[in-house]
C-alpha positions, 0 to 999 in steps of 0.5 A: 973245891977248885975252879976246875971242879966246883962242888957246893954244898947242895951238890953234896947234900941233895934231897931225893928219894931213895934207895940209891943215888947212882941207881935211883936219884941220878936216873931220875935226873936224867929223865928230867934232863932228857925232858928238858932237852926234848923242850928245848928242841920243841920235840916234846909235843911230837913225841908218841913214845919214849924208850929207855934202855938201861945198860951195866950195873943199871940193868943188873941191879935197877929193879932192886933199886928201883931204877924203873920206878925213878925213870917212870916218875921222872918222865911224868915230870915229878921231882924227887924233892917234892914228890909225895912218897906216898903216891909211888906205888898208886902212881907206878900201878896206874902207868902199868894198868893204863899203858899211859904215861904224861910226859912232863906232867902236860903231854899224854903218851902210850907207855908200856913198862914191860916193853918201852923200859929195856934192861940190856944185862949183858951191854955196857956203855963206854964211859961208865957202868951206870948208862941210860939211852932215851930214845923219843919216837913220833909214830915209829920215827925216831925224834931224839936219841940221848945217853946219860950216865949216873956217875954216883952221889946223884951227879949226871953226865950226859954223853959227850958232855964234861962233868959239871958242864950244865952247873953255872961257873963262878968265881969262888972267893976261896977256891979249895982243893986241899985241907991245908988250903982251907985252914990257910984261908981260915987263918988269913981271913979269921974265919971258921970253916963254915964261914969260908964255906959260906962265902963260897956259896954266896958266889952262887946264891944270895946269903938268904937263898943259901941259909933257907936251902941248908934249913930245907936240907935240915928239915928233910933229915929230921922229918926222915929220922922221925918218919923212920922211927915211926914206921912198922912192918918189913922192908921192900925187896922179899927177904921179910926184913923186919924194920927195927927203928921203931922198936928201938925207938918205943924202947928207949922211950920207956913209955913216954908219949908225944904227939909230934916231932916237937914233942917227941924230941923233948921226951928224948931229951928228958930221957937223960944225958949219958953217953950210952944213952946218946949213942943209943939214939944215935944208932936209932936215928942211923937206922930210921933213915937207912930204912927209909931210904930202903923203902923209897922214903925221902933222904938226904945224900950225904954224899950218897943215898946209901951213906944217908943214915 
């Protein structure tokens, strides 16, 4: 990472909800940024309607990637790190049936997804193909009009602002742009790669916060693997693709029983240590995460949702 573009471990590994970092997680974050802008300008309580327009790729593949779902959940004030994935369908159905949305979980407005979410299939904004325009209105009068771009990996850029403009800039202890520079720091400071990374992360957070944050990421990863290995049925999307990870899980365990994640891991370890056995489980884990990602499950970008598996 460089002083010009400072990228943290927590930028690369984001906890969120699938299926796409650029079409789901990014738009969700854009909705949250728009809410923050409304709050900052004291306009949220005055808002009676919000209209969101989708441009370019977000318009053409947005429904397939759940962009419309992400926008509605984001406008409701929910966070992709903590929102219960089991409540997605009921929450979206409720908005569609009642035509009501609780803006930032505090201010109720009328909201009709079929009218207030506008897919502009033939239009693209100049900066990036993944463009979103948020308009807040009060009794038909425009209060705020802002454009955001979801530029990949869950990163969001507000129109007119430089990438990373909202990120706190720090003086990194070991600024790195090339692998050779990283290796040079390892040699000169007699540290491993992970130790160099930790020292840089401590420029943003305390060591305790960094370690807890990494554990949270690891926990999200393991929960995703476990959930995906238990889930059956078909993947969403209408193509009737059957989930396969659960069948592989059952096959590889050969009848061994478990009650929770810990006992499941123990059963896997007791099954063998051969390379093929290990490779079979790695394949199963990757497939389970891919299926969770496709099913609006919680995943960790690595560095994208598509690469999570």
